[in-house]
N, C-alpha and C positions, 0 to 999 in steps of 0.2 A: 144882145149883140149876135148877129148871124149874117152869113152871106148865103144867097140862094140863086139858083138858075133853074130855068124850066126849058125842056126840050123834048119834043115828041111824046108828050104825056107823062114825062118824068120830072118830078120836082126834086132837086138836089139841094140839101141844106148842110152847111157847115156851121155848127154852133161855136161861138167864141166865149161862151160862158155856160151857166147852168141850164139844165132842161127842166124849167119850172113854170109856174103859172104865167108870169109875164111873157115868157118865150112861147108858150102854148098859144096865148092870145094873138101874138104876132103871126104865128103859123096859121092859125084859124083865119085870120084876116086875109092872108095870101090865098088860102084854099077857097075863100068866098069868091075870089076873082078868077081862079084857075081850075080847070077840069084836069084831074090827074088820075092815072091808073097805077103809077109807081112812085114811091117815095124812097129816097136814099138820104139818110141823115147821119152825119158824123157828130157823135157826142163825146169824142175823146177829150175835149177840154172841160167837160162838165164834172163838177165835184158833187153836185146835187142833181138827183133825178126824183121828182116828186110824183105824187099820185095823179096830178093833172096831166103830166106827160104820159104816164101809163094809160090813162083813160083816153087820151087823144089817139095813141097808137092802137088801142083796142077798138075804138070807133072806126078808124080807117081800115083796120083788118076786117072788121065786120062788114064794111062796105066794099070788100074784095080788092082793096088797094094792096099791091105787092110792096112790102116794107123791108128795106135793108137798113139795119142799124150798124154803123161803123164805129169801131173802137169804144164799145160800151164800158163804162167803169164797173168795177166789181159790184157796186151797189145796185146796178140795173138788174143783174141776174138774181141778186138776193131778193129784191122787191118782187120780181116775177115768181120766185119760189115761195116766198112768204104768202103772197096772195093766191097761190096755186093757179097762176095764169099761164105758165109756160106751155102747157099742153092745150090750152084753149085758143092760142093764136094759130091760125091756119096759114097766114101769108107773111109771117115774120121770120126774117133771117138775120142773125147777128154775125158780124165779121170783125175779127181782130186783125188790124194791119200792123206790121212791125215798123 
């Protein structure tokens, strides 16, 4: 479950559930139809962030898409640290909104 909008090359997504394989597949289907250079994704409702989600973000980062992850759960940072990916992302920014 998610809501998305696209405007001027930016895809904005608000997840209403976990950031996992089924969600990644939905996002990939959107990306097949849309050219983007910026992605903003709010994952504040996610309790699960799996490896497929991290791989998607890493691929987009590698393709020079500017990524903003809003409201990441604690597990997101843990996964990036465990996989030693935090320093490998060039275009990823995380923002905690109150």
